[in-house]
N, C-alpha and C positions, 0 to 999 in steps of 0.2 A: 768644463762646465757646459759649453755648447755641444760637445760630443754627447754628453748625457741627455741633454734636451733633444738633440736630433734622434737619438736612439729611442727615446720615449715617444717621440712624435711618429717615427716610423712604426713603432709597435701599435700605437693608437690607430694609425691609418690601416694597418693590417687587420686589426680587430674590427674596425668599422666596415672594412671590405667583407670580412667573414659574416658579419651581421646582415649586410645588405644581401649577400648571396643566400643566406638562410631565409630571409624574408621573401626573396623573389621565388624561391623554390616552393614556398607555401608550407613549410614544415612549422606548424604552430605548436607550441607546447600547450598541452591540455592539462589543467590542474583540476584534480578531483577534490571536491569538498567533502571530506569524510566527517567533518564536524556535525553534519546533518543526521549522523547515526543517532544522536541524542534525541531527535524528534520521533523516532520510531519506537512505539511502545513494545514492551515485551508481550509476546503472545503465547498463551497457555493452551488454547484449544477448548477451554472450559466454556460451558453454555452461558455462564454468568459473566464472562469477560467480553472483550470487544469482539465483534464478528470478524471472520476471516477476511471478508471482502474489504472491511475498513483497514485491517492490517496491511493487505496488499495494496490498497489504494495509497496509504501513506508511504509504503515502500516505493511505489512507482513514482509518486510526486517528488519524493526526496531524491530519488535517482535522477529524475529529469533535471532538477535544479543542480544537483551536485555533480552532473556529468559522469555518473557511474555506468559501467558496462554491465552486461547480464551476469558475468562471473562475480562482480562486486555485489550485485543485488543478492545473488544466491548466498555468498559467504556472510553477508550482513544479516540476511534473514535467518541464517542458521545460529548466529550469535544471539538473536533476539528471541528464540524459541525457549519455552520453559514447560515443565510439567508434562501433561498428556502429549502435547505437540512435539516436545523433545523426544518423548518415548516413541512416538510414531515414527519420527524421522530416524531414530537409531534402529528401528526394526524394519524399515522400508528398504529392501534390497535394490529396488530400482533406482533409488536416490543415491546409492553407494556404489553403483556401477561406474565404470570409467566415463568421464564426460557428461555428468548430469547437467541439464540446462535449467535456466530460470523458468522457462515455459513448462518443463516436465515437473519441476518443483510445485508450481502453481496447480497444474492438473492433478497431481497426486493429493495435494492438501485439499483441494476443492472436492475431490471425490470422497476422501475420508471424512471430512468435516462438513459435508452437505447437510442441509436441514432435512431431517427425516419425518418431521411432523406432517400430519395430514391437513388438508384444507379445513376440515371440520374443527381441528385443534386450534388453528389460527383464527377462525371465525369466533370460536368460543372465547378465546383470549381477548379479542377486540370487544365483543359484545358484553363481556363481564367485567371489563376494566372499570375501576372506580378510582376517583381522585382520593389520594391519601390525605390524612388529617393535616400533615405539615407540608404537603406537596403544593407548590405554587401552581396556578392555573396554567401557565405557560409550560411548566414541566410536565404536567399531565397531558397536555395536547401533544407535546413532543413524544411522549411515551406512546400515546395512541397512534401517532403518525408512524412511528417506528413499527408498531405492531401491524398496522394495516399495509405497510410497504412489504412486509414479509409475505403478506397475502396477495398483494397486487400482481406480482410476477406470475404466480400460478393462475390467478383470476383472469388476467388479461389474455392468457393463451386459451382460456375456455370461453371468454366473452369479449372478443376483440373490439366490439362496438362500445363497450362501457368505458367511460373516461376514468382515469385513476382518481381525479379530484372528486368526481361524483361518488365513486365507490368509497373513498375515504370519508366523505361527509356522511354517507349512509351508515358507515360503521361508527362514526363519532357520536351520533345522535342517541342511540340506545345507551351508550356509555356515560352520557352526561346526566 
């Protein structure tokens, strides 16, 4: 009986020594949290769906929390593509070449799904916005803010002295 206990004690000491060595070397095990994939919405590339930048933002945030690498982000993004976005990916030879990167994926999709509407179009959308019958005031304001933000990126490059808040307020008043 004592021989068994001594053998187990020696085995435990050896295991403890291996754990100490591994901890002192600094090799920490990194656990990726892939359950966060469920937070990422499917993205179709349709104009009525969520914007590309929102999709990429959710991907980046989930990746940061889940400790994903760029290869993981790329593979997960591919799983979440549908409809037009999936068709674009399937037909994009640059993304099927050996070693596509997460940055290359983002660049190609930003180029393909960029907003092609003119400033005049965005101004018209903001100035003609009206609150719907069953739309709450806060929902209407949020919709107007989203419309004006599409415009503010282009506007700010043309008028760097204008503040975004002032421009959004100017756009809201005619709509109300």
